[in-house]
C-alpha positions in Angstrom: 106.8 103.0 115.5 109.0 99.9 115.4 109.7 100.1 111.6 113.4 100.2 111.9 113.7 97.1 114.1 111.3 95.0 111.9 112.8 95.7 108.5 116.3 94.4 108.9 115.2 91.0 110.2 112.5 90.6 107.5 114.2 92.2 104.5 111.0 92.7 102.6 110.9 93.6 98.9 108.3 96.3 99.5 106.8 98.0 102.5 103.6 100.1 102.9 103.5 102.3 106.0 100.3 103.8 107.3 101.1 106.2 110.1 98.5 106.4 112.9 96.2 109.4 112.4 96.6 110.4 116.0 100.4 110.5 115.7 102.2 113.9 115.5 103.0 114.6 111.9 106.6 115.5 112.6 107.3 112.4 114.6 105.6 110.1 112.1 107.5 111.7 109.2 110.8 111.4 111.1 110.3 107.7 111.8 109.4 107.0 108.2 112.4 108.9 106.8 114.7 107.1 109.3 113.4 103.8 108.2 113.6 104.7 104.5 117.2 105.8 104.3 118.9 102.5 104.9 116.4 100.7 102.7 117.3 102.8 99.6 120.5 100.8 99.0 118.9 97.5 99.6 116.3 97.9 96.9 113.2 97.9 99.2 110.3 99.9 97.7 108.6 101.9 100.5 105.2 103.5 100.2 103.5 105.7 102.8 99.8 106.4 102.9 98.4 109.3 104.9 95.5 111.5 104.2 97.1 114.3 106.2 98.4 116.8 103.7 101.0 118.4 106.0 102.6 115.0 106.6 102.7 114.2 102.9 104.3 117.6 102.2 107.0 117.0 104.9 107.7 113.5 103.4 108.0 114.9 99.9 110.3 117.7 101.0 112.6 115.5 103.1 112.6 112.1 101.3 115.8 110.7 100.0 115.6 111.0 96.2 118.0 108.1 95.5 116.6 104.8 94.2 114.2 103.4 95.0 112.4 106.5 96.0 109.8 106.8 98.7 106.3 106.7 97.2 103.7 108.8 99.0 99.9 108.4 98.7 96.9 110.0 100.2 94.8 106.8 100.2 95.7 103.4 101.7 94.0 101.4 99.0 96.0 103.2 96.3 99.2 102.7 98.2 98.7 99.0 98.6 97.5 98.6 94.9 100.5 100.5 93.6 102.9 98.5 95.8 101.5 95.2 94.6 101.7 96.3 91.0 105.3 97.4 91.5 106.2 94.0 93.0 105.0 92.1 90.0 
């Protein structure tokens, strides 16, 4: 994942991340959490969509609880809809 290198140059208001289903849960979770930590202070809303329950549980257990928090969804369509609604 190249999340960390893309976000500082673009500085988006919101981000929806959909990890590859074939990616190892631990590696995907680690990459998402590393990208999320510096965004907390910049006001970027980050959402993650993965149907893999173990990955969702790892994200929930290890996510930074400061504002804005990491939003975790099981379905991509819901993650995108929620992110768009939050942006308006």
